[in-house]
Structure formats: structure tokens, C-alpha cells
mmCIF file as Biopython writes it, N, C-alpha, C and O atoms, coordinates in Angstrom:
data_model
#
loop_
_atom_site.group_PDB
_atom_site.id
_atom_site.type_symbol
_atom_site.label_atom_id
_atom_site.label_alt_id
_atom_site.label_comp_id
_atom_site.label_asym_id
_atom_site.label_entity_id
_atom_site.label_seq_id
_atom_site.pdbx_PDB_ins_code
_atom_site.Cartn_x
_atom_site.Cartn_y
_atom_site.Cartn_z
_atom_site.occupancy
_atom_site.B_iso_or_equiv
_atom_site.auth_seq_id
_atom_site.auth_asym_id
_atom_site.pdbx_PDB_model_num
ATOM 1   N N  . MET A ? 1  ? 216.184 112.522 103.397 1.0 0.0 1  A 1 
ATOM 2   C CA . MET A ? 1  ? 216.236 111.156 103.876 1.0 0.0 1  A 1 
ATOM 3   C C  . MET A ? 1  ? 214.854 110.521 103.724 1.0 0.0 1  A 1 
ATOM 4   O O  . MET A ? 1  ? 213.837 111.178 103.951 1.0 0.0 1  A 1 
ATOM 5   N N  . LEU A ? 2  ? 214.820 109.289 103.352 1.0 0.0 2  A 1 
ATOM 6   C CA . LEU A ? 2  ? 213.577 108.567 103.139 1.0 0.0 2  A 1 
ATOM 7   C C  . LEU A ? 2  ? 212.953 108.179 104.466 1.0 0.0 2  A 1 
ATOM 8   O O  . LEU A ? 2  ? 213.634 107.636 105.337 1.0 0.0 2  A 1 
ATOM 9   N N  . SER A ? 3  ? 211.682 108.447 104.627 1.0 0.0 3  A 1 
ATOM 10  C CA . SER A ? 3  ? 210.966 108.068 105.832 1.0 0.0 3  A 1 
ATOM 11  C C  . SER A ? 3  ? 210.352 106.694 105.638 1.0 0.0 3  A 1 
ATOM 12  O O  . SER A ? 3  ? 209.580 106.476 104.705 1.0 0.0 3  A 1 
ATOM 13  N N  . VAL A ? 4  ? 210.700 105.764 106.527 1.0 0.0 4  A 1 
ATOM 14  C CA . VAL A ? 4  ? 210.210 104.395 106.434 1.0 0.0 4  A 1 
ATOM 15  C C  . VAL A ? 4  ? 209.397 104.093 107.680 1.0 0.0 4  A 1 
ATOM 16  O O  . VAL A ? 4  ? 209.878 104.320 108.791 1.0 0.0 4  A 1 
ATOM 17  N N  . PRO A ? 5  ? 208.168 103.581 107.528 1.0 0.0 5  A 1 
ATOM 18  C CA . PRO A ? 5  ? 207.362 103.262 108.712 1.0 0.0 5  A 1 
ATOM 19  C C  . PRO A ? 5  ? 207.975 102.116 109.493 1.0 0.0 5  A 1 
ATOM 20  O O  . PRO A ? 5  ? 208.680 101.277 108.932 1.0 0.0 5  A 1 
ATOM 21  N N  . SER A ? 6  ? 207.707 102.083 110.789 1.0 0.0 6  A 1 
ATOM 22  C CA . SER A ? 6  ? 208.187 100.961 111.588 1.0 0.0 6  A 1 
ATOM 23  C C  . SER A ? 6  ? 207.380 99.718  111.238 1.0 0.0 6  A 1 
ATOM 24  O O  . SER A ? 6  ? 206.315 99.816  110.630 1.0 0.0 6  A 1 
ATOM 25  N N  . CYS A ? 7  ? 207.885 98.558  111.620 1.0 0.0 7  A 1 
ATOM 26  C CA . CYS A ? 7  ? 207.163 97.316  111.336 1.0 0.0 7  A 1 
ATOM 27  C C  . CYS A ? 7  ? 205.778 97.332  111.970 1.0 0.0 7  A 1 
ATOM 28  O O  . CYS A ? 7  ? 204.831 96.790  111.400 1.0 0.0 7  A 1 
ATOM 29  N N  . ASP A ? 8  ? 205.651 97.950  113.146 1.0 0.0 8  A 1 
ATOM 30  C CA . ASP A ? 8  ? 204.357 97.995  113.829 1.0 0.0 8  A 1 
ATOM 31  C C  . ASP A ? 8  ? 203.362 98.902  113.126 1.0 0.0 8  A 1 
ATOM 32  O O  . ASP A ? 8  ? 202.155 98.689  113.234 1.0 0.0 8  A 1 
ATOM 33  N N  . GLU A ? 9  ? 203.848 99.920  112.400 1.0 0.0 9  A 1 
ATOM 34  C CA . GLU A ? 9  ? 202.956 100.848 111.710 1.0 0.0 9  A 1 
ATOM 35  C C  . GLU A ? 9  ? 202.420 100.279 110.410 1.0 0.0 9  A 1 
ATOM 36  O O  . GLU A ? 9  ? 201.410 100.766 109.903 1.0 0.0 9  A 1 
ATOM 37  N N  . ASN A ? 10 ? 203.066 99.264  109.858 1.0 0.0 10 A 1 
ATOM 38  C CA . ASN A ? 10 ? 202.676 98.745  108.557 1.0 0.0 10 A 1 
ATOM 39  C C  . ASN A ? 10 ? 202.556 97.221  108.605 1.0 0.0 10 A 1 
ATOM 40  O O  . ASN A ? 10 ? 203.348 96.527  107.966 1.0 0.0 10 A 1 
ATOM 41  N N  . PRO A ? 11 ? 201.570 96.680  109.357 1.0 0.0 11 A 1 
ATOM 42  C CA . PRO A ? 11 ? 201.443 95.223  109.439 1.0 0.0 11 A 1 
ATOM 43  C C  . PRO A ? 11 ? 201.084 94.626  108.090 1.0 0.0 11 A 1 
ATOM 44  O O  . PRO A ? 11 ? 200.440 95.274  107.265 1.0 0.0 11 A 1 
ATOM 45  N N  . GLY A ? 12 ? 201.503 93.395  107.872 1.0 0.0 12 A 1 
ATOM 46  C CA . GLY A ? 12 ? 201.224 92.714  106.607 1.0 0.0 12 A 1 
ATOM 47  C C  . GLY A ? 12 ? 199.740 92.554  106.374 1.0 0.0 12 A 1 
ATOM 48  O O  . GLY A ? 12 ? 198.975 92.307  107.306 1.0 0.0 12 A 1 
ATOM 49  N N  . SER A ? 13 ? 199.341 92.695  105.132 1.0 0.0 13 A 1 
ATOM 50  C CA . SER A ? 13 ? 197.924 92.597  104.810 1.0 0.0 13 A 1 
ATOM 51  C C  . SER A ? 13 ? 197.594 91.286  104.113 1.0 0.0 13 A 1 
ATOM 52  O O  . SER A ? 13 ? 196.536 91.145  103.499 1.0 0.0 13 A 1 
ATOM 53  N N  . GLY A ? 14 ? 198.508 90.330  104.213 1.0 0.0 14 A 1 
ATOM 54  C CA . GLY A ? 14 ? 198.244 89.053  103.552 1.0 0.0 14 A 1 
ATOM 55  C C  . GLY A ? 14 ? 199.082 88.907  102.311 1.0 0.0 14 A 1 
ATOM 56  O O  . GLY A ? 14 ? 200.295 88.717  102.410 1.0 0.0 14 A 1 
ATOM 57  N N  . SER A ? 15 ? 198.469 88.991  101.128 1.0 0.0 15 A 1 
ATOM 58  C CA . SER A ? 15 ? 199.166 88.789  99.870  1.0 0.0 15 A 1 
ATOM 59  C C  . SER A ? 15 ? 200.126 89.925  99.578  1.0 0.0 15 A 1 
ATOM 60  O O  . SER A ? 15 ? 199.767 91.097  99.694  1.0 0.0 15 A 1 
ATOM 61  N N  . THR A ? 16 ? 201.366 89.574  99.192  1.0 0.0 16 A 1 
ATOM 62  C CA . THR A ? 16 ? 202.364 90.583  98.881  1.0 0.0 16 A 1 
ATOM 63  C C  . THR A ? 16 ? 202.504 90.793  97.392  1.0 0.0 16 A 1 
ATOM 64  O O  . THR A ? 16 ? 203.118 91.775  96.973  1.0 0.0 16 A 1 
ATOM 65  N N  . GLY A ? 17 ? 201.958 89.908  96.576  1.0 0.0 17 A 1 
ATOM 66  C CA . GLY A ? 17 ? 202.103 90.017  95.140  1.0 0.0 17 A 1 
ATOM 67  C C  . GLY A ? 17 ? 203.472 89.593  94.657  1.0 0.0 17 A 1 
ATOM 68  O O  . GLY A ? 17 ? 203.831 89.861  93.511  1.0 0.0 17 A 1 
ATOM 69  N N  . ILE A ? 18 ? 204.249 88.935  95.512  1.0 0.0 18 A 1 
ATOM 70  C CA . ILE A ? 18 ? 205.596 88.495  95.150  1.0 0.0 18 A 1 
ATOM 71  C C  . ILE A ? 18 ? 205.552 87.004  94.851  1.0 0.0 18 A 1 
ATOM 72  O O  . ILE A ? 18 ? 205.065 86.216  95.662  1.0 0.0 18 A 1 
ATOM 73  N N  . ASP A ? 19 ? 206.061 86.618  93.684  1.0 0.0 19 A 1 
ATOM 74  C CA . ASP A ? 19 ? 206.079 85.192  93.343  1.0 0.0 19 A 1 
ATOM 75  C C  . ASP A ? 19 ? 207.427 84.602  93.688  1.0 0.0 19 A 1 
ATOM 76  O O  . ASP A ? 19 ? 208.467 85.215  93.448  1.0 0.0 19 A 1 
ATOM 77  N N  . ALA A ? 20 ? 207.403 83.421  94.245  1.0 0.0 20 A 1 
ATOM 78  C CA . ALA A ? 20 ? 208.633 82.659  94.451  1.0 0.0 20 A 1 
ATOM 79  C C  . ALA A ? 20 ? 208.893 81.893  93.163  1.0 0.0 20 A 1 
ATOM 80  O O  . ALA A ? 20 ? 207.973 81.313  92.587  1.0 0.0 20 A 1 
ATOM 81  N N  . ARG A ? 21 ? 210.127 81.888  92.716  1.0 0.0 21 A 1 
ATOM 82  C CA . ARG A ? 21 ? 210.487 81.150  91.509  1.0 0.0 21 A 1 
ATOM 83  C C  . ARG A ? 21 ? 210.916 79.753  91.889  1.0 0.0 21 A 1 
ATOM 84  O O  . ARG A ? 21 ? 210.958 79.408  93.071  1.0 0.0 21 A 1 
ATOM 85  N N  . SER A ? 22 ? 211.236 78.947  90.895  1.0 0.0 22 A 1 
ATOM 86  C CA . SER A ? 22 ? 211.653 77.582  91.162  1.0 0.0 22 A 1 
ATOM 87  C C  . SER A ? 22 ? 212.955 77.579  91.952  1.0 0.0 22 A 1 
ATOM 88  O O  . SER A ? 22 ? 213.744 78.518  91.855  1.0 0.0 22 A 1 
ATOM 89  N N  . PRO A ? 23 ? 213.178 76.536  92.724  1.0 0.0 23 A 1 
ATOM 90  C CA . PRO A ? 23 ? 214.392 76.464  93.541  1.0 0.0 23 A 1 
ATOM 91  C C  . PRO A ? 23 ? 215.655 76.562  92.702  1.0 0.0 23 A 1 
ATOM 92  O O  . PRO A ? 23 ? 215.707 76.075  91.572  1.0 0.0 23 A 1 
ATOM 93  N N  . SER A ? 24 ? 216.677 77.201  93.271  1.0 0.0 24 A 1 
ATOM 94  C CA . SER A ? 24 ? 217.971 77.337  92.617  1.0 0.0 24 A 1 
ATOM 95  C C  . SER A ? 24 ? 218.684 75.989  92.635  1.0 0.0 24 A 1 
ATOM 96  O O  . SER A ? 24 ? 218.590 75.265  93.626  1.0 0.0 24 A 1 
ATOM 97  N N  . PRO A ? 25 ? 219.394 75.631  91.564  1.0 0.0 25 A 1 
ATOM 98  C CA . PRO A ? 25 ? 220.094 74.351  91.547  1.0 0.0 25 A 1 
ATOM 99  C C  . PRO A ? 25 ? 221.160 74.251  92.634  1.0 0.0 25 A 1 
ATOM 100 O O  . PRO A ? 25 ? 221.464 73.146  93.085  1.0 0.0 25 A 1 
ATOM 101 N N  . SER A ? 26 ? 221.744 75.388  93.072  1.0 0.0 26 A 1 
ATOM 102 C CA . SER A ? 26 ? 222.801 75.335  94.079  1.0 0.0 26 A 1 
ATOM 103 C C  . SER A ? 26 ? 222.272 75.289  95.512  1.0 0.0 26 A 1 
ATOM 104 O O  . SER A ? 26 ? 223.031 74.999  96.437  1.0 0.0 26 A 1 
ATOM 105 N N  . ALA A ? 27 ? 220.997 75.567  95.706  1.0 0.0 27 A 1 
ATOM 106 C CA . ALA A ? 27 ? 220.429 75.566  97.051  1.0 0.0 27 A 1 
ATOM 107 C C  . ALA A ? 27 ? 219.108 74.813  97.043  1.0 0.0 27 A 1 
ATOM 108 O O  . ALA A ? 27 ? 218.057 75.425  96.853  1.0 0.0 27 A 1 
ATOM 109 N N  . PRO A ? 28 ? 219.135 73.502  97.243  1.0 0.0 28 A 1 
ATOM 110 C CA . PRO A ? 28 ? 217.891 72.724  97.211  1.0 0.0 28 A 1 
ATOM 111 C C  . PRO A ? 28 ? 216.866 73.250  98.219  1.0 0.0 28 A 1 
ATOM 112 O O  . PRO A ? 28 ? 217.191 73.486  99.383  1.0 0.0 28 A 1 
ATOM 113 N N  . GLY A ? 29 ? 215.650 73.428  97.765  1.0 0.0 29 A 1 
ATOM 114 C CA . GLY A ? 29 ? 214.570 73.885  98.626  1.0 0.0 29 A 1 
ATOM 115 C C  . GLY A ? 29 ? 214.491 75.394  98.771  1.0 0.0 29 A 1 
ATOM 116 O O  . GLY A ? 29 ? 213.539 75.897  99.367  1.0 0.0 29 A 1 
ATOM 117 N N  . ALA A ? 30 ? 215.467 76.136  98.243  1.0 0.0 30 A 1 
ATOM 118 C CA . ALA A ? 30 ? 215.452 77.599  98.345  1.0 0.0 30 A 1 
ATOM 119 C C  . ALA A ? 30 ? 214.634 78.185  97.201  1.0 0.0 30 A 1 
ATOM 120 O O  . ALA A ? 30 ? 214.617 77.643  96.096  1.0 0.0 30 A 1 
ATOM 121 N N  . SER A ? 31 ? 213.955 79.299  97.477  1.0 0.0 31 A 1 
ATOM 122 C CA . SER A ? 31 ? 213.194 80.006  96.449  1.0 0.0 31 A 1 
ATOM 123 C C  . SER A ? 31 ? 213.956 81.260  96.065  1.0 0.0 31 A 1 
ATOM 124 O O  . SER A ? 31 ? 214.687 81.828  96.876  1.0 0.0 31 A 1 
ATOM 125 N N  . GLU A ? 32 ? 213.781 81.688  94.826  1.0 0.0 32 A 1 
ATOM 126 C CA . GLU A ? 32 ? 214.447 82.895  94.343  1.0 0.0 32 A 1 
ATOM 127 C C  . GLU A ? 32 ? 213.418 84.006  94.175  1.0 0.0 32 A 1 
ATOM 128 O O  . GLU A ? 32 ? 212.375 83.805  93.552  1.0 0.0 32 A 1 
ATOM 129 N N  . LEU A ? 33 ? 213.715 85.182  94.733  1.0 0.0 33 A 1 
ATOM 130 C CA . LEU A ? 33 ? 212.860 86.356  94.589  1.0 0.0 33 A 1 
ATOM 131 C C  . LEU A ? 33 ? 213.662 87.436  93.886  1.0 0.0 33 A 1 
ATOM 132 O O  . LEU A ? 33 ? 214.844 87.624  94.176  1.0 0.0 33 A 1 
ATOM 133 N N  . ASP A ? 34 ? 213.034 88.140  92.972  1.0 0.0 34 A 1 
ATOM 134 C CA . ASP A ? 34 ? 213.687 89.253  92.304  1.0 0.0 34 A 1 
ATOM 135 C C  . ASP A ? 34 ? 213.653 90.458  93.235  1.0 0.0 34 A 1 
ATOM 136 O O  . ASP A ? 34 ? 212.590 90.801  93.754  1.0 0.0 34 A 1 
ATOM 137 N N  . SER A ? 35 ? 214.792 91.107  93.458  1.0 0.0 35 A 1 
ATOM 138 C CA . SER A ? 35 ? 214.854 92.228  94.398  1.0 0.0 35 A 1 
ATOM 139 C C  . SER A ? 35 ? 213.965 93.396  93.964  1.0 0.0 35 A 1 
ATOM 140 O O  . SER A ? 35 ? 213.419 94.098  94.815  1.0 0.0 35 A 1 
ATOM 141 N N  . ALA A ? 36 ? 213.811 93.615  92.662  1.0 0.0 36 A 1 
ATOM 142 C CA . ALA A ? 36 ? 212.957 94.709  92.186  1.0 0.0 36 A 1 
ATOM 143 C C  . ALA A ? 36 ? 211.510 94.479  92.603  1.0 0.0 36 A 1 
ATOM 144 O O  . ALA A ? 36 ? 210.812 95.429  92.958  1.0 0.0 36 A 1 
ATOM 145 N N  . ARG A ? 37 ? 211.057 93.249  92.567  1.0 0.0 37 A 1 
ATOM 146 C CA . ARG A ? 37 ? 209.679 92.956  93.008  1.0 0.0 37 A 1 
ATOM 147 C C  . ARG A ? 37 ? 209.556 93.068  94.513  1.0 0.0 37 A 1 
ATOM 148 O O  . ARG A ? 37 ? 208.533 93.517  95.030  1.0 0.0 37 A 1 
ATOM 149 N N  . LEU A ? 38 ? 210.603 92.660  95.215  1.0 0.0 38 A 1 
ATOM 150 C CA . LEU A ? 38 ? 210.578 92.735  96.675  1.0 0.0 38 A 1 
ATOM 151 C C  . LEU A ? 38 ? 210.572 94.193  97.150  1.0 0.0 38 A 1 
ATOM 152 O O  . LEU A ? 38 ? 209.826 94.546  98.063  1.0 0.0 38 A 1 
ATOM 153 N N  . LEU A ? 39 ? 211.394 95.026  96.538  1.0 0.0 39 A 1 
ATOM 154 C CA . LEU A ? 39 ? 211.487 96.432  96.935  1.0 0.0 39 A 1 
ATOM 155 C C  . LEU A ? 39 ? 210.368 97.294  96.358  1.0 0.0 39 A 1 
ATOM 156 O O  . LEU A ? 39 ? 210.061 98.348  96.915  1.0 0.0 39 A 1 
ATOM 157 N N  . GLN A ? 40 ? 209.757 96.874  95.260  1.0 0.0 40 A 1 
ATOM 158 C CA . GLN A ? 40 ? 208.637 97.567  94.621  1.0 0.0 40 A 1 
ATOM 159 C C  . GLN A ? 40 ? 208.911 99.056  94.417  1.0 0.0 40 A 1 
ATOM 160 O O  . GLN A ? 40 ? 208.079 99.894  94.765  1.0 0.0 40 A 1 
ATOM 161 N N  . GLY A ? 41 ? 210.078 99.388  93.854  1.0 0.0 41 A 1 
ATOM 162 C CA . GLY A ? 41 ? 210.412 100.772 93.541  1.0 0.0 41 A 1 
ATOM 163 C C  . GLY A ? 41 ? 210.926 101.595 94.710  1.0 0.0 41 A 1 
ATOM 164 O O  . GLY A ? 41 ? 211.256 102.768 94.536  1.0 0.0 41 A 1 
ATOM 165 N N  . GLN A ? 42 ? 211.001 101.009 95.892  1.0 0.0 42 A 1 
ATOM 166 C CA . GLN A ? 42 ? 211.488 101.725 97.071  1.0 0.0 42 A 1 
ATOM 167 C C  . GLN A ? 42 ? 212.958 101.407 97.296  1.0 0.0 42 A 1 
ATOM 168 O O  . GLN A ? 42 ? 213.475 100.432 96.752  1.0 0.0 42 A 1 
ATOM 169 N N  . ARG A ? 43 ? 213.624 102.216 98.086  1.0 0.0 43 A 1 
ATOM 170 C CA . ARG A ? 43 ? 215.024 101.976 98.432  1.0 0.0 43 A 1 
ATOM 171 C C  . ARG A ? 43 ? 215.146 101.129 99.690  1.0 0.0 43 A 1 
ATOM 172 O O  . ARG A ? 43 ? 216.201 100.546 99.939  1.0 0.0 43 A 1 
ATOM 173 N N  . GLU A ? 44 ? 214.081 101.051 100.490 1.0 0.0 44 A 1 
ATOM 174 C CA . GLU A ? 44 ? 214.100 100.277 101.735 1.0 0.0 44 A 1 
ATOM 175 C C  . GLU A ? 44 ? 212.768 99.588  101.944 1.0 0.0 44 A 1 
ATOM 176 O O  . GLU A ? 44 ? 211.717 100.120 101.588 1.0 0.0 44 A 1 
ATOM 177 N N  . VAL A ? 45 ? 212.822 98.397  102.525 1.0 0.0 45 A 1 
ATOM 178 C CA . VAL A ? 45 ? 211.610 97.707  102.968 1.0 0.0 45 A 1 
ATOM 179 C C  . VAL A ? 45 ? 211.888 97.138  104.355 1.0 0.0 45 A 1 
ATOM 180 O O  . VAL A ? 45 ? 213.032 96.847  104.706 1.0 0.0 45 A 1 
ATOM 181 N N  . LEU A ? 46 ? 210.832 96.988  105.126 1.0 0.0 46 A 1 
ATOM 182 C CA . LEU A ? 46 ? 210.934 96.389  106.451 1.0 0.0 46 A 1 
ATOM 183 C C  . LEU A ? 46 ? 210.426 94.966  106.376 1.0 0.0 46 A 1 
ATOM 184 O O  . LEU A ? 46 ? 209.420 94.684  105.724 1.0 0.0 46 A 1 
ATOM 185 N N  . ILE A ? 47 ? 211.131 94.069  107.049 1.0 0.0 47 A 1 
ATOM 186 C CA . ILE A ? 47 ? 210.788 92.652  107.030 1.0 0.0 47 A 1 
ATOM 187 C C  . ILE A ? 47 ? 210.641 92.185  108.470 1.0 0.0 47 A 1 
ATOM 188 O O  . ILE A ? 47 ? 211.567 92.327  109.268 1.0 0.0 47 A 1 
ATOM 189 N N  . ARG A ? 48 ? 209.485 91.632  108.805 1.0 0.0 48 A 1 
ATOM 190 C CA . ARG A ? 48 ? 209.270 91.076  110.138 1.0 0.0 48 A 1 
ATOM 191 C C  . ARG A ? 48 ? 209.629 89.593  110.095 1.0 0.0 48 A 1 
ATOM 192 O O  . ARG A ? 48 ? 209.131 88.844  109.254 1.0 0.0 48 A 1 
ATOM 193 N N  . HIS A ? 49 ? 210.505 89.182  111.021 1.0 0.0 49 A 1 
ATOM 194 C CA . HIS A ? 49 ? 210.927 87.783  111.095 1.0 0.0 49 A 1 
ATOM 195 C C  . HIS A ? 49 ? 211.109 87.405  112.557 1.0 0.0 49 A 1 
ATOM 196 O O  . HIS A ? 49 ? 211.913 88.011  113.265 1.0 0.0 49 A 1 
ATOM 197 N N  . GLY A ? 50 ? 210.369 86.415  113.004 1.0 0.0 50 A 1 
ATOM 198 C CA . GLY A ? 50 ? 210.504 85.925  114.374 1.0 0.0 50 A 1 
ATOM 199 C C  . GLY A ? 50 ? 210.292 86.987  115.434 1.0 0.0 50 A 1 
ATOM 200 O O  . GLY A ? 50 ? 210.969 86.985  116.461 1.0 0.0 50 A 1 
ATOM 201 N N  . GLY A ? 51 ? 209.354 87.897  115.194 1.0 0.0 51 A 1 
ATOM 202 C CA . GLY A ? 51 ? 209.063 88.942  116.169 1.0 0.0 51 A 1 
ATOM 203 C C  . GLY A ? 51 ? 210.031 90.115  116.114 1.0 0.0 51 A 1 
ATOM 204 O O  . GLY A ? 51 ? 209.874 91.070  116.874 1.0 0.0 51 A 1 
ATOM 205 N N  . GLU A ? 52 ? 211.022 90.071  115.241 1.0 0.0 52 A 1 
ATOM 206 C CA . GLU A ? 52 ? 211.996 91.159  115.094 1.0 0.0 52 A 1 
ATOM 207 C C  . GLU A ? 52 ? 211.759 91.881  113.767 1.0 0.0 52 A 1 
ATOM 208 O O  . GLU A ? 52 ? 211.214 91.307  112.823 1.0 0.0 52 A 1 
ATOM 209 N N  . CYS A ? 53 ? 212.171 93.131  113.712 1.0 0.0 53 A 1 
ATOM 210 C CA . CYS A ? 53 ? 212.024 93.922  112.506 1.0 0.0 53 A 1 
ATOM 211 C C  . CYS A ? 53 ? 213.401 94.125  111.868 1.0 0.0 53 A 1 
ATOM 212 O O  . CYS A ? 53 ? 214.339 94.555  112.538 1.0 0.0 53 A 1 
ATOM 213 N N  . TYR A ? 54 ? 213.518 93.818  110.588 1.0 0.0 54 A 1 
ATOM 214 C CA . TYR A ? 54 ? 214.758 93.981  109.841 1.0 0.0 54 A 1 
ATOM 215 C C  . TYR A ? 54 ? 214.517 94.973  108.712 1.0 0.0 54 A 1 
ATOM 216 O O  . TYR A ? 54 ? 213.403 95.082  108.199 1.0 0.0 54 A 1 
ATOM 217 N N  . ARG A ? 55 ? 215.567 95.696  108.328 1.0 0.0 55 A 1 
ATOM 218 C CA . ARG A ? 55 ? 215.485 96.671  107.246 1.0 0.0 55 A 1 
ATOM 219 C C  . ARG A ? 55 ? 216.363 96.186  106.096 1.0 0.0 55 A 1 
ATOM 220 O O  . ARG A ? 55 ? 217.556 95.944  106.283 1.0 0.0 55 A 1 
ATOM 221 N N  . LEU A ? 56 ? 215.774 96.043  104.906 1.0 0.0 56 A 1 
ATOM 222 C CA . LEU A ? 56 ? 216.517 95.690  103.696 1.0 0.0 56 A 1 
ATOM 223 C C  . LEU A ? 56 ? 216.658 96.957  102.877 1.0 0.0 56 A 1 
ATOM 224 O O  . LEU A ? 56 ? 215.666 97.565  102.476 1.0 0.0 56 A 1 
ATOM 225 N N  . ARG A ? 57 ? 217.914 97.354  102.628 1.0 0.0 57 A 1 
ATOM 226 C CA . ARG A ? 57 ? 218.182 98.619  101.956 1.0 0.0 57 A 1 
ATOM 227 C C  . ARG A ? 57 ? 218.957 98.385  100.669 1.0 0.0 57 A 1 
ATOM 228 O O  . ARG A ? 57 ? 219.906 97.601  100.641 1.0 0.0 57 A 1 
ATOM 229 N N  . HIS A ? 58 ? 218.549 99.073  99.599  1.0 0.0 58 A 1 
ATOM 230 C CA . HIS A ? 58 ? 219.238 99.046  98.309  1.0 0.0 58 A 1 
ATOM 231 C C  . HIS A ? 58 ? 220.124 100.292 98.258  1.0 0.0 58 A 1 
ATOM 232 O O  . HIS A ? 58 ? 219.617 101.412 98.292  1.0 0.0 58 A 1 
ATOM 233 N N  . THR A ? 59 ? 221.433 100.106 98.178  1.0 0.0 59 A 1 
ATOM 234 C CA . THR A ? 59 ? 222.366 101.234 98.233  1.0 0.0 59 A 1 
ATOM 235 C C  . THR A ? 59 ? 222.587 101.861 96.863  1.0 0.0 59 A 1 
ATOM 236 O O  . THR A ? 59 ? 222.180 101.317 95.836  1.0 0.0 59 A 1 
ATOM 237 N N  . ARG A ? 60 ? 223.247 103.026 96.873  1.0 0.0 60 A 1 
ATOM 238 C CA . ARG A ? 60 ? 223.601 103.695 95.618  1.0 0.0 60 A 1 
ATOM 239 C C  . ARG A ? 60 ? 224.591 102.877 94.814  1.0 0.0 60 A 1 
ATOM 240 O O  . ARG A ? 60 ? 224.677 103.039 93.597  1.0 0.0 60 A 1 
ATOM 241 N N  . ASN A ? 61 ? 225.344 101.997 95.471  1.0 0.0 61 A 1 
ATOM 242 C CA . ASN A ? 61 ? 226.315 101.146 94.782  1.0 0.0 61 A 1 
ATOM 243 C C  . ASN A ? 61 ? 225.695 99.835  94.312  1.0 0.0 61 A 1 
ATOM 244 O O  . ASN A ? 61 ? 226.407 98.892  93.970  1.0 0.0 61 A 1 
ATOM 245 N N  . ASP A ? 62 ? 224.359 99.781  94.297  1.0 0.0 62 A 1 
ATOM 246 C CA . ASP A ? 62 ? 223.609 98.617  93.835  1.0 0.0 62 A 1 
ATOM 247 C C  . ASP A ? 62 ? 223.859 97.364  94.674  1.0 0.0 62 A 1 
ATOM 248 O O  . ASP A ? 62 ? 223.910 96.252  94.148  1.0 0.0 62 A 1 
ATOM 249 N N  . LYS A ? 63 ? 224.014 97.560  95.977  1.0 0.0 63 A 1 
ATOM 250 C CA . LYS A ? 63 ? 224.167 96.451  96.916  1.0 0.0 63 A 1 
ATOM 251 C C  . LYS A ? 63 ? 222.925 96.395  97.788  1.0 0.0 63 A 1 
ATOM 252 O O  . LYS A ? 63 ? 222.190 97.375  97.902  1.0 0.0 63 A 1 
ATOM 253 N N  . LEU A ? 64 ? 222.694 95.236  98.405  1.0 0.0 64 A 1 
ATOM 254 C CA . LEU A ? 64 ? 221.612 95.086  99.364  1.0 0.0 64 A 1 
ATOM 255 C C  . LEU A ? 64 ? 222.214 94.913  100.751 1.0 0.0 64 A 1 
ATOM 256 O O  . LEU A ? 64 ? 223.154 94.141  100.942 1.0 0.0 64 A 1 
ATOM 257 N N  . ILE A ? 65 ? 221.660 95.641  101.718 1.0 0.0 65 A 1 
ATOM 258 C CA . ILE A ? 65 ? 222.123 95.543  103.100 1.0 0.0 65 A 1 
ATOM 259 C C  . ILE A ? 65 ? 220.923 95.214  103.980 1.0 0.0 65 A 1 
ATOM 260 O O  . ILE A ? 65 ? 219.904 95.903  103.941 1.0 0.0 65 A 1 
ATOM 261 N N  . LEU A ? 66 ? 221.055 94.161  104.769 1.0 0.0 66 A 1 
ATOM 262 C CA . LEU A ? 66 ? 220.004 93.757  105.716 1.0 0.0 66 A 1 
ATOM 263 C C  . LEU A ? 66 ? 220.506 94.043  107.119 1.0 0.0 66 A 1 
ATOM 264 O O  . LEU A ? 66 ? 221.545 93.526  107.531 1.0 0.0 66 A 1 
ATOM 265 N N  . THR A ? 67 ? 219.755 94.882  107.865 1.0 0.0 67 A 1 
ATOM 266 C CA . THR A ? 67 ? 220.139 95.206  109.239 1.0 0.0 67 A 1 
ATOM 267 C C  . THR A ? 67 ? 218.980 94.952  110.179 1.0 0.0 67 A 1 
ATOM 268 O O  . THR A ? 67 ? 217.817 94.984  109.779 1.0 0.0 67 A 1 
ATOM 269 N N  . LYS A ? 68 ? 219.312 94.700  111.426 1.0 0.0 68 A 1 
ATOM 270 C CA . LYS A ? 68 ? 218.307 94.430  112.457 1.0 0.0 68 A 1 
ATOM 271 C C  . LYS A ? 68 ? 217.949 95.719  113.149 1.0 0.0 68 A 1 
ATOM 272 O O  . LYS A ? 68 ? 217.116 95.723  114.055 1.0 0.0 68 A 1 
#
């Protein structure tokens, strides 16, 4: 099983190296991120949002699952 640090163990260091692309025509104001750049070769990443920690997981079936 993959060991993933908690959000508190891995605070953001500023720049993530992830570029936002131009907004999608179907969602005005939305930015598009490539999942491969977001995951950076890992199967899971932790995302801090509004004081909560979320886990984004890439499954064996090539799906993305976001859990709190």
C-alpha cells in the first residue's frame, strides 16, 4: 500500500510547477489542469481546501476519485 503524508506533514512550499491552461469553452472562467502534471507520477495527492484535507486518487481503472 502506498504511504501518503498527511496534509499537515507536507505543507505547500509555494510554487507547484503546475500551469493552468486557457479556460474551457464549456465552463467560462474555469482553468484546465492535466492530471499527469497534478499527480506528478504518483497515484495519490493531498489537496488542502478551506482548512480541510482531500485525497485525489488515480485508480487502476484510470478514474480519479476525490475523497475528504
